[in-house]
N, C-alpha and C positions, 0 to 999 in steps of 0.2 A: 504493500499499499504506499503510495507516494506521500511525501511530507505535505504537499499542497492539499491533498484530499483529507488528510488527518486534520489540518488546520481548518479547512472548510467545515467539516463536520463539527469540530469543537466550537467554532465561532457561531455556527448556525444553531446548535443546541443551546448555547449561552443566550443568544438573542431571543430564541423562542421562550426560554424559561423566564427571562427578564420581562418580556411582553406579558407572559402569563401572570407574573407577580403583580404587574401593573394593571391587570384585568383588561388587557388589550388582546386583539386577535393575534395569535402566534405569527401570522403572516407579516405583521408589521416588524416583528423581531427578525424574521428571515430577510426582509428587505434591508433593514439596518445592518444586519450581519454582512450582506453583500457590499454595502457601502464601506464597512470597516475593512473587509478583505481587499477591496479595491485600493483603499488607502495604504494597505500593507504591501501592495504590489502583486497580489495574487490575481491571475487571470483565469478565465473560464477554460474548460476542457471539453473535447468532443463528447465525452461520456456524460458530463453534466448537461450539455445541450440536448443530448438524446433523452435523458431522464426528464428534462423540462418539457420536451415535446410530448412525451408519453403522458405526463401529468395533464396537459391541456386536452389531449385526445380523450382521456378517461373522464375528465370534467364534462366535455361535451356529450359523451356517451351517457353519463349519468343524468344529464339534463334531458336528453332525448327519452330516456326510460320513464321520466315523470311527466311526459308531454301528453296533453289531451287536446286533440284537434278541435273538439267542440268548444273549448274555452276560448280559442283565438277569435271566433266570430263575435264574441260579446263586446258590447259597447265599452264596458269598463276595462277591457283588456286592449283590444286593437285601437279603439278610438283614443283612449288615454295614452297609450304608447306613442301613437303618431303625433298627437297634439303636444305631448310633453317633449318629444324629441325635437320638434320644430322650435318650440319656445326655448328649450335648453341650448340648442345649437346657436340660436340668436343671442342668448345671454353670453355664452363663452366667446363668440365672435366679437361681440361688443367689448368684452373685457380685454381681449387680445388687441383689438384696435386701439383701445385707450392706452394699453401698455406700450404698443408701438409708437403712439404719438408722444408718450412720455420718454421715449428714447431707449427702450429695452433692446439691447443688442441682439438678443435671440431672435427677434422678429424682423431684423434688418433685411435679410435676403430670402425670406420665405414667401413662396407663391400663395395666392389667395386660395387655390384649390387644396393646397396642403394644410392651410389653416382650417378649412372646412372639415378635413379628415380628422384633425386633432379635436375639433369641436364635436364631431360625430362620436369619436371614441369616448369623450368625456360625458356624453349624454347617456351612456350605459350605466346601469346600477350593478353593484357587486352581487353576484350569485352566492359566493361563499358567505358574505356577511348576512345577506337577507335570509338564506336558509338557516344559518346558525341562529339568528334572532327568532325565526319562526319555530324552530325546534325547541329553543329554550322556553317559548311560550306555549308549546304543544298546540300550535296553530297552523300546521302545514295543511290541514284539510278544512280549515275554516274558510269563510267567504274571503276575508282579507288575505289569508294565506294562499288560497287557490288563485286569487286575482294577482297577487304579488308574483307567484311563480309563472302565471300566464304572461304577465308583462316582461318578466325576465326572459322567457322563451322567445317572445317577439324581438326583444333586444338582441338576444343571442343569434337569432336567424339574420338580423341585419348585420351583426358583427361578422358572421361567417361570410355573408355576401361581400362585405368590405374586404375581407381577407382574400376572397377569390379575385376581386377587382385589382387589389394591390399586387397580388401575385402575378397577374398578367399572363398566365400560361394558357394556351389554347387547348381545349379538350381534344382527346383522340377521337378518330372517326367512329370508334365502337362504343363511345361513352353512352349513347342511348340504351345500349343493352343492359345498363345498370337498372333499368326499370324492372328487369326480371327479378330483382331482389324483393319486390313486393309479393309475388306468389311464393317465393322461396321462404319468406319470413313466417309463413303459416306453419310448415313443419318445424322451423327453428323454435317457434313459441311452444309447440307441443313437446319438444325435447326439454326446454326449460322447465315446463310444468311437471316433468317426471323426474327431475334431478333432486336428490335430497339436499337439505340445507347443509352447508359446510364448504370446505376448500374447493371441491369440484365445481360448485356453482360459481365461485369467484373466478376460477380459472376459465371456465366456459365463457363467462361474461367478458373478461379481459380479452380472450381470443376473438370473440365476435366483434369487439370494438376495434381491434387491430388488424384483423385479416379481411373479412368482407367489408369492414368499415374503412379504416385508414388506408391499408395497402391497396385495395381494389380501386378506390377513388383516386388515390395518388397515381396509380398506373394509368388510369383513364385521363390524366391531365387535369383532374379536379383536385381541390384541396382535400387532403386526407382528413382534416378536422371536420369538414362538412360530412364526409362519409361516416365518421363516428357518430355524429349527431343524427344522420338519417337512419342508420341501423338502430340506434336507440329508440327513435320514434316508431320504427316498424315493429320493434319488440314490446313497445309500451302496453299494447292490449293484453299481454300475457299476465296471468294471475300472479306470476312470480317476479314481475318487472320491478316492483318496489324492493323486494328482497335482494334482487340482483344489484340494484343501485346501491343498497346499503352494504352489500358484500364487497363491491369494488371501491366503496367510499374510502376506507383506510388506505388502500393502495394508491388511490388518486391523491389523497391528502399528502402522503409521503413523497410522491413524485412532484407535486406542486411546490414542495420545498425547494427542489432543484430549480424550478422556473423562477421563483422569487429571488433566490440566490443569484441566478444568472443575470437577472435584471439589475440587481444591486451592484454587481461586478462591473457595470458600465461606469461606476463612479458616483460620488456625491455631487450635488449641484453647487455652483458658486453662489455668491451673494445675490446676484440678479436672478438666478434660477430659483433660489429659495423664495425670494420676494414674489415671483410670478406664481410659484406653487402655492404660497399662502393666499395670494389673491384668488386663485382658482378654488381653494378650499372655502373661501368666504362665500362662494356661490352654493355650497352644499345646503345650508338652511333654505335658500331660495328655491333650490331644486325640490326639497321636501315640501315646502308650502305649495308649490305648483302641483305636485302629485295629490296633496290633500284636497285642494280646491277642485281639481278635475274629477277626482273620485266622488267628492260630495255632489258635484253636478251630475254624476251618473247615478245618484240615488243612495249613496252610502251615508249612513249616519256619521256625524262628525267624529265620534269615538273610533269607529271602524276605519274611516279614511285616514285619520291621524296615525293609527297603528300601521297601516299599509305604507303610508308615506315614510314613516320612520325606518321601515325595513328597506326602503328603496333609495334612501338619501345618498349613500356613499358612492363614490366613483368605483368603476368596475375593474377587476383583474383583466377583463377583455379589453379595456383601454390600453393596458400594457401590451397585450397580445397583438392588437391592431397596430400600435405604434412600433413595436419590434419588427413586424412584417414590413411596415412602411420604411423604417430605417434600413432594413436589409435590402429593400428594393431601390434605395437611394432617393426615395420621395421626401424623406425627412432626415435631418441631421441627428447624430447620436445624442446630442445635448437635449433634444426634445424627450428622449426616453428617460433621461435623468430627471427632468422637470416633472413629467407626467407620473413617473414612479413615486416621486416625493409627494405629489398632490394626492395620489391614490392612498399612500400610506397614512398621510395626515387625515384623509377623509375616513379611514378605518378607525382612527382614534376618536374622531367626532362621533361616528356611528356607535362605538362602544359606550361612550358617555350617554348618548341619546337613548340607547336600548335599556340602560339601567334605570332611566326615569320615564320610560314610555307611558307607564300607567298614569303618572302625574300629568304628563303632557296631554294625553288623550282626555283626561278628566278636565283639565283646565280649558282645553279647546272646546269641549262639549258644553261647558258652562257659558262660554263667551259667544258661541255661534249657534244658531238654531239648526236643527236637522232639516233636510230638504222636505218639501211638502209631499212630493212623489217619491216614496221610498222604493228602493230596489226590492224585488219580491222576497229575497232572503233576509231583508232587514225589517220586514213587517212583524208585528207581535205574533207569537206562537200560542194559539189557544188549544190547550189539552182537552177541552170539552168534557171535563169531569171524568177523565180516564181513571181506570183502576190500575192499569199496568202500562209501563213504558218498555219497549224493546229498542235498544240502541244498537243499530246495525242491522239492516234488512237484507242481508245476503241470504243464501240458501237456508242456513240454520235459523236465522232470525225470522224468515218468512214462515218456516214450518212451526216454530215455537209460537208465533203470533196466531196462526191458524188454530193451533191446539188450545191456546188460552181463550180464544173467542168461541170456538165450536164446542170444546170439551168442558169449559167452565163458565161460559156465558159472561166473560169479563169484557169491559170496554177497554180496548188496547189501542195505543198510539205508537206507531213506529217512527224512528228517527234515522235518516240516512243522509250522508253528505253528498251522494251522487244525485244530481238533479234529474237525470234521465231515469234512474231507477225509482226515485221517489215519485216521479210523475207517472210512470208505468204502473206502479203498485197502487197508486191512488185511483187511476182509471180502472184498475182491476177490482176495486171495491174496498181495499184496505185503507185505513186512516193512517197515512204516512206524511210526515212533514220533512222538508229538506232542511238540514242543519248539521253542524259538526258538534257532537256531544262532548268533545274535548275542549271546546272553546268557551271561555267564560262569558264572552259576548253573546253567545247563543242562549245561555241560561238567563241572561238579563232580559231577553225578549219573551221568555216563557211566563204565561199567566196560568198559575195552578191554584185551584181552590182547595188544595189539601186532600184530594181524593185518591191520589196515587199511593198505593201501598206496596207495590212490587215493581222492581226494575231488573231487567235482564240485559246484561252486557254481552252482545253477540258480535262485536266487531272483530275482524280477522286478525288484527295486530295487537299483541299483548300491551304495548305501550299506550295504544289508544284506550283500551279498557281501563288501565291504571289511571290515565289522565281523566277519563270520564268519571271514575270512581271518586277521584279527588274533588271534581266539581260538584258531584252529588253531596259529598260530606260538607263541603264549604257552604252549600246552599241550605244546609240544615236538614236534609232528608233523613228521616229516622225509620223508614220502612225496610223491607227485605231486599237485598241485592244478590242476584246470582250471576256469576260470570263464567264465560267459556274460555278454555285454555288448551294449549297444545302440548306443552312440555312440563316435566315434573318440576323444574326449577321455578316455573311461573306460578305453580300452585301455591308455593310457600309465600311468594310476594303478595298474591291476592288474599290468601287466608290471613296474613298479618294485618290486612286492611279491612278485616271483618266481612269479606265477601264469601259467599258460598259458591264453590267452584264446581262446574259441570265439565265433563270430559269433552274434548274437541270432537272426537269421533262419535259422540252420542247423537242419536236422532233428535231432531228439533222437538218432537212430541215429548220424548223422555226428559229433555232439558226443561220444557215447560212444566211437566209434572213435578220435577224436583223443585223448581222455583216456587210452585204453589204450595207444596208440602212444607217448604222452609218458611213461607210467609205465614203459615198457621191456619187453623181451622176456619177462620172467617172467610177465606178465599176459596177453599176446597169444599 
């Protein structure tokens, strides 16, 4: 092992630990570590560049796995993304023009089109920061969580398109044959559905991202990054897509360390570069306010819009990826990479502070601004209609349990599911199902309950979701019986510790309903 590699690992770990101690994203520490290494005279290596590229590829693949095509057509996703991008680009161009007029040397010989590329890159929001904030809030499946991820996907698609344009390579004549990946994705999803959870699932996921994704698209003269995103999107309908995304997450995070180190190795900015980076960071609160106003105009309550805006405020790691590609193609000087990387790192610091006080921010905003008159359908009050039982999660198991509770015990049952299409289909079928994320505290704020609910069945497919919903029930003061479904033995103990009665994952829905009623007591049975 070379001395430079040992030094890079040591400084990277030190930077990550210091960032952690300061309650900042570790990526900030890795960027600073790169600056320190550059100051020590350490240069990048081909191996580091390869690892950095792999990290970006897996990041795009994981994003594709969480992609829902239906979300893109929504006004609060596509409309807000486009309007915010236009306004954000205008703001950044205005700031850069002012800096140029003030005599910033960095702007002396830059073409207008190159400045537009920089402004476009800075219009993106950080996927890493946003997903981290949403996961800390257990809000990835909430309205503002799904909307945030939808906006991020739109931005990522634009970023990939920008990478293709910057790359400037013409596709091969056989590139249209890549359309055959669409029918091929069906058997690939079937294979994923049959793989046990574990290291094999991770290996298969990484292979799919790199071979039919990156390598095939790269050979066709298209960006390999685009291929990883496309393959992820094609696999997204699989029932195991979210598990695959989580399984490659740790690998992706480790490889992204190399990316941020490699960016930092371009060197730290000079005084004028730092001044420009700080000025760009001053636009972060403006960027957040724009998101909040646009989402409120789409029918979001002020509290929901504020939470989504806080998640989307920081500059994106994709800004670095786009600027790196532009610098490699000669469209921008390397000094721009240093300035943008500093601005991104500082915006992460701002995002960390904001996420720690997001509850107070959203509360303060909701007290000062009225909610829109025409609320988004998912923001309207949820009437449980004097229900006896709630079933959280209306998949196969939840549907069967609901039917048993209604037909076998004559209970009034309300189902809750975060999938709008599923909730609509089941409502049309005759079940009382409301759309909502039971793990989201904002959902429970909209619930109007007359105290009739005595039984709750947690039938969501992911253990973390059931635990989060259980926390929300306890915080709301619910004192009735809770029965949860689980898959693994280690999950049983976690649920039992929280006073939930656990049903087996492979139990029939009717049996699960029977156990829930027996647990609730003789009044229900």
